[in-house]
C-alpha positions in Angstrom: -24.8 -60.4 6.7 -21.2 -59.6 5.9 -18.4 -57.1 6.2 -16.1 -56.4 3.2 -12.9 -54.4 3.4 -12.7 -52.1 0.4 -9.6 -50.0 1.3 -7.7 -49.0 4.4 -10.2 -47.6 6.8 -13.2 -48.3 4.5 -15.6 -51.2 5.1 -18.9 -52.2 3.4 -21.5 -53.9 5.6 -24.4 -55.9 4.2 -27.6 -57.3 5.7 -31.1 -58.2 4.8 -34.1 -56.1 5.8 -37.7 -56.7 4.7 -36.7 -59.2 2.1 -34.2 -56.8 0.5 -30.4 -56.5 0.6 -29.1 -53.5 2.4 -25.6 -52.1 2.3 -23.7 -49.2 3.9 -20.1 -48.0 3.5 -18.4 -47.3 6.8 -15.3 -45.1 7.1 -13.3 -46.0 10.2 -12.1 -49.1 12.0 -13.2 -52.7 11.6 -14.6 -52.6 15.2 -16.8 -49.6 14.2 -18.1 -51.6 11.2 -18.9 -54.5 13.4 -20.6 -52.3 15.9 -22.8 -50.7 13.2 -23.7 -54.1 11.7 -24.6 -55.4 15.1 -26.8 -52.4 15.7 -28.5 -52.8 12.4 -29.3 -56.5 13.1 -30.6 -55.5 16.6 -32.9 -52.9 15.1 -34.1 -55.4 12.6 -35.0 -57.8 15.4 -36.7 -55.0 17.3 -38.3 -53.6 14.2 -37.2 -50.0 14.9 -35.1 -47.4 13.1 -31.7 -46.2 14.3 -30.0 -43.1 13.1 -26.7 -44.6 12.0 -25.4 -41.3 10.6 -24.2 -40.4 14.1 -21.6 -43.2 13.9 -20.4 -42.5 10.3 -16.8 -41.4 10.2 -16.3 -39.8 6.8 -12.8 -38.2 6.6 -12.7 -34.5 5.9 -9.8 -35.0 3.6 -11.9 -37.3 1.4 -14.7 -34.7 1.3 -12.2 -32.0 0.2 -10.9 -34.2 -2.6 -14.4 -35.0 -3.7 -15.4 -31.3 -3.7 -12.3 -30.2 -5.6 -12.9 -32.8 -8.3 -16.6 -32.1 -8.7 -16.7 -28.3 -8.2 -13.5 -26.4 -7.3 -11.4 -27.6 -10.3 -14.1 -26.4 -12.7 -14.3 -22.8 -11.5 -12.8 -20.0 -13.5 -10.9 -18.9 -10.3 -9.5 -22.4 -9.7 -6.0 -21.1 -8.9 -7.4 -19.1 -6.0 -9.9 -21.9 -5.1 -7.0 -24.4 -4.9 -5.1 -22.3 -2.4 -8.3 -22.0 -0.2 -9.1 -25.7 -0.4 -5.5 -26.6 0.5 -5.7 -24.3 3.5 -8.9 -26.0 4.7 -7.1 -29.4 4.3 -4.1 -28.3 6.4 -6.3 -27.0 9.2 -9.2 -29.5 9.3 -8.2 -32.4 7.0 -7.4 -34.8 9.9 -11.0 -34.5 11.3 -14.1 -36.4 10.4 -16.9 -34.5 8.7 -19.2 -35.0 11.6 -16.6 -33.3 13.9 -16.6 -30.1 11.8 -19.6 -28.6 13.5 -20.6 -25.0 14.0 -18.1 -24.2 16.8 -15.3 -25.9 14.8 -16.1 -23.7 11.8 -16.2 -20.6 14.0 -12.8 -21.5 15.5 -11.4 -22.0 12.0 -12.7 -18.6 10.8 -11.3 -16.9 13.9 -8.0 -18.5 13.2 -8.0 -17.1 9.7 -8.5 -13.6 11.0 -6.5 -13.5 14.2 -3.6 -15.9 13.7 -3.2 -16.0 9.9 -4.2 -12.3 9.8 -6.2 -12.5 6.6 -8.2 -9.4 5.6 -11.9 -9.4 6.2 -12.7 -9.8 2.5 -10.2 -12.6 2.0 -11.4 -14.5 5.1 -15.0 -14.3 3.8 -13.8 -15.8 0.5 -12.4 -18.7 2.4 -15.7 -19.0 4.4 -17.7 -19.0 1.2 -15.7 -22.0 -0.1 -16.2 -23.8 3.2 -20.0 -23.0 3.0 -20.3 -24.4 -0.5 -18.4 -27.6 0.4 -20.3 -28.3 3.5 -23.6 -27.6 1.7 -22.8 -30.4 -0.7 -21.8 -32.6 2.2 -25.1 -32.1 4.0 -27.3 -32.5 0.9 -26.3 -34.6 -2.1 -23.5 -36.4 -0.2 -25.4 -36.6 3.1 -25.7 -40.4 3.1 -21.9 -40.8 2.9 -20.9 -37.9 5.2 -23.5 -38.5 7.9 -24.6 -34.9 8.2 -27.9 -33.4 7.1 -27.3 -29.7 8.1 -24.7 -27.3 7.0 -22.6 -26.4 10.0 -21.5 -23.1 8.5 -25.1 -21.8 8.8 -24.6 -21.7 12.6 -21.7 -19.2 12.2 -22.5 -15.5 12.0 -19.8 -13.5 10.2 -19.6 -9.8 9.4 -19.2 -9.3 5.7 -17.1 -6.3 4.8 -18.3 -3.5 2.6 -16.4 -4.1 -0.6 -17.8 -1.1 -2.4 -14.5 0.9 -2.6 -14.7 4.5 -3.4 -11.2 4.6 -4.9 -10.8 5.7 -8.5 -8.1 7.6 -10.4 -8.1 11.4 -10.7 -7.3 13.1 -14.0 -3.7 13.8 -12.8 -3.3 10.1 -11.7 -4.6 8.8 -15.0 -2.0 11.0 -16.8 0.8 9.8 -14.6 -0.1 6.2 -15.0 -0.3 6.6 -18.8 3.1 8.3 -18.9 4.7 5.6 -16.8 3.3 2.8 -18.9 4.5 4.5 -22.1 8.0 4.9 -20.8 8.4 1.5 -19.3 7.1 -0.2 -22.4 10.6 0.2 -23.8 13.8 -1.2 -22.3 16.5 1.1 -20.9 19.9 1.2 -22.6 22.9 0.0 -20.7 23.8 3.7 -20.0 21.1 5.0 -17.6 21.5 8.6 -18.9 20.8 7.6 -22.4 17.1 6.9 -21.5 15.0 4.3 -23.2 15.8 2.3 -26.3 13.3 1.3 -29.1 13.3 -2.4 -27.9 9.9 -3.2 -26.5 9.6 -4.8 -23.1 7.1 -7.5 -24.0 5.8 -7.9 -20.4 5.2 -4.2 -19.8 3.7 -3.8 -23.3 1.3 -6.6 -22.6 0.3 -5.0 -19.2 0.0 -1.6 -20.8 -2.7 -2.8 -23.3 -4.5 -4.8 -20.6 -4.6 -1.7 -18.3 -5.7 0.7 -21.1 -8.5 -1.8 -22.0 -9.7 -2.0 -18.4 -9.5 1.8 -18.0 -11.5 2.7 -21.1 -14.0 -0.2 -21.2 -14.6 -1.2 -17.6 -13.9 -4.8 -18.4 -12.8 -7.3 -15.7 -9.4 -8.8 -15.9 -10.8 -12.3 -16.5 -12.8 -10.9 -19.4 -9.8 -9.3 -20.9 -7.8 -12.5 -20.7 -10.6 -14.3 -22.6 -10.6 -11.8 -25.5 -10.1 -13.1 -29.0 -9.0 -11.2 -32.0 -12.4 -11.8 -33.5 -14.0 -10.0 -30.6 -12.5 -6.7 -31.6 -15.1 -5.2 -34.0 -13.2 -2.3 -35.5 -15.9 -1.4 -38.0 -18.6 -1.2 -35.3 -16.4 0.5 -32.7 -17.2 -2.2 -30.2 -15.7 -5.1 -28.2 -17.7 -8.3 -27.8 -17.4 -9.6 -24.3 -18.3 -13.3 -24.1 -16.6 -14.4 -20.9 -18.5 -14.8 -17.6 -21.9 -14.6 -19.2 -24.4 -17.4 -18.8 -26.3 -19.1 -21.7 -23.8 -18.0 -24.3 -24.9 -14.3 -24.1 -22.7 -11.5 -25.4 -22.4 -8.0 -24.2 -20.7 -5.1 -26.0 -18.5 -2.3 -24.7 -17.3 0.8 -26.6 -14.0 0.6 -28.5 -12.3 4.0 -28.7 -10.5 4.8 -31.9 -7.3 5.3 -29.9 -7.7 1.9 -28.2 -8.4 0.3 -31.6 -5.1 1.7 -32.8 -3.4 0.1 -29.8 -4.8 -3.3 -30.7 -3.8 -2.9 -34.3 -0.2 -2.2 -33.3 -0.1 -5.0 -30.7 1.9 -8.0 -32.0 -0.2 -11.2 -32.4 1.1 -14.8 -32.2 0.6 -16.6 -35.5 -2.2 -19.1 -35.3 -3.3 -17.8 -31.8 -6.9 -16.8 -31.5 -6.5 -15.2 -28.0 -5.1 -11.7 -27.8 -3.4 -12.4 -24.4 -2.6 -16.1 -24.4 -1.0 -17.5 -21.3 2.7 -17.2 -21.4 4.7 -20.4 -21.4 5.9 -21.5 -18.0 3.9 -18.8 -16.2 1.5 -19.8 -13.4 -1.2 -17.5 -12.0 -1.7 -15.0 -14.8 -3.8 -12.8 -12.6 -1.3 -12.6 -9.8 1.5 -11.8 -12.4 -0.5 -8.9 -13.8 -1.4 -7.6 -10.4 2.2 -7.7 -9.2 3.6 -5.9 -12.3 0.7 -3.4 -12.2 1.6 -2.6 -8.5 5.2 -1.9 -9.6 3.9 0.5 -12.3 1.7 2.3 -9.7 4.8 2.7 -7.5 6.7 4.3 -10.3 3.7 6.6 -11.0 3.4 7.6 -7.4 -0.2 6.2 -7.0 -1.1 4.7 -3.7 -4.0 2.6 -2.3 -5.1 1.3 -5.7 -5.8 -2.1 -7.2 -6.1 -3.3 -10.8 -9.8 -3.9 -10.4 -10.2 -0.2 -9.4 -9.6 0.6 -13.1 -13.1 -0.8 -13.6 -14.3 1.6 -10.9 -12.4 4.5 -12.5 -14.2 3.9 -15.8 -17.6 3.7 -14.2 -17.0 6.7 -12.0 -15.8 8.9 -14.8 -18.7 7.7 -17.0 -21.3 8.9 -14.4 -19.4 12.1 -13.7 -19.7 13.1 -17.3 -23.5 12.6 -17.5 -23.7 8.9 -18.2 -26.9 6.9 -17.9 -27.0 4.5 -15.0 -28.9 1.8 -17.0 -26.5 2.1 -19.9 -23.6 1.7 -17.5 -25.1 -1.5 -16.1 -25.2 -2.9 -19.6 -21.6 -1.9 -20.3 -20.3 -3.4 -17.0 -22.4 -6.5 -17.3 -24.3 -6.1 -14.1 -27.4 -8.3 -14.0 -28.8 -6.3 -11.1 -29.1 -2.5 -11.3 -28.6 -2.3 -7.6 -24.9 -3.2 -8.1 -24.5 -0.3 -10.5 -26.3 2.2 -8.2 -23.2 2.6 -6.1 -22.0 5.0 -8.9 -25.1 7.0 -9.0 -24.0 9.3 -6.2 -20.9 10.2 -8.1 -23.0 11.6 -10.9 -25.1 13.6 -8.4 -22.0 15.0 -6.6 -20.5 16.0 -9.9 -23.7 17.7 -11.0 -23.9 19.5 -7.7 -20.3 20.8 -8.1 -21.1 22.2 -11.6 -23.8 24.4 -9.9 -21.2 27.2 -9.9 -21.7 27.6 -13.6 -25.4 27.9 -13.2 -24.9 30.5 -10.5 -22.7 32.6 -12.8 -25.4 32.4 -15.4 -28.0 33.4 -12.9 -26.0 36.4 -11.7 -25.4 37.4 -15.3 -29.2 37.4 -15.9 -29.8 39.3 -12.7 -27.2 41.9 -13.8 -29.0 42.4 -17.1 -32.3 42.8 -15.4 -30.9 45.4 -13.1 -29.4 47.3 -16.0 -32.7 47.4 -17.8 -34.5 48.6 -14.7 -31.9 51.4 -14.3 -32.3 52.4 -17.9 -36.1 52.4 -17.6 -35.9 54.6 -14.5 
């Protein structure tokens, strides 16, 4: 039997059991390591099993580092994931994993909502990261962490309804387009002289991104991943390769007007991406969202997000007689139930057009009455 110090607060104990060498890594003090080794030897002498996991003190900070390296850093949304993981570290990083039980998770979630004042949807995103991390801790890393059940499963949270009904009206679409067109050019030094012919590269970039989202329903992440080779001018299509599993590709319609916008958009020599990350810029998504909100303010549009451009495309598609299953293919929904949220828009629009049918019916009724009068 032996105890070896591997690092500060990390010890490895070894003993023999049934003719085989056994070892266990202990996170904590030397006294704890000695206690666990003594208990193991006592159990060997008494030929009985002892659940040593109750004494394992695996630091929460170490679990967070391990999770980030194995999973968080590999996600497409790693910028947002990093902020969430750092928040968990600041709040719970000084505890041991075994101390982060159901009540502790519930207190942490209440703190997010009540003290940090996160919105319901944002708090749920934090909870989802915690759930994923603790799931790994209680399954594939169970031997090291000392837990075999996910403590987040004991917490009941009310998930918000993220199915927003907000989409742009015809007038708002016009105002947004006018605003983007005007702001694409820089103002002269004299305010009254209006806009010059010098392009504002940042607004010009945002303008094409917004027009693409509005007329194709593509997600922002998908637009960032577009390459020049994905613009199929001859076929009138855009190939969307991002966020699809198994190397699959889906296609969205490319309007002739949008095709002209892409042709006029300046490309960087040797760059395959249409919207490559700008040098020295962090958080491309946040940058676009911030600039887009400024454009909305100039256009007088309220309570709107960039992602709602996708909802606007889908809503107008259905209101103009679009097919629900075709819409699912265009949006890249794997489950038709996700697309069904737009079905009622098509029904409501059809119901509103009933006035035309009534006019036609009244016209027919009038013709019938005229014929009856003539026959009489």
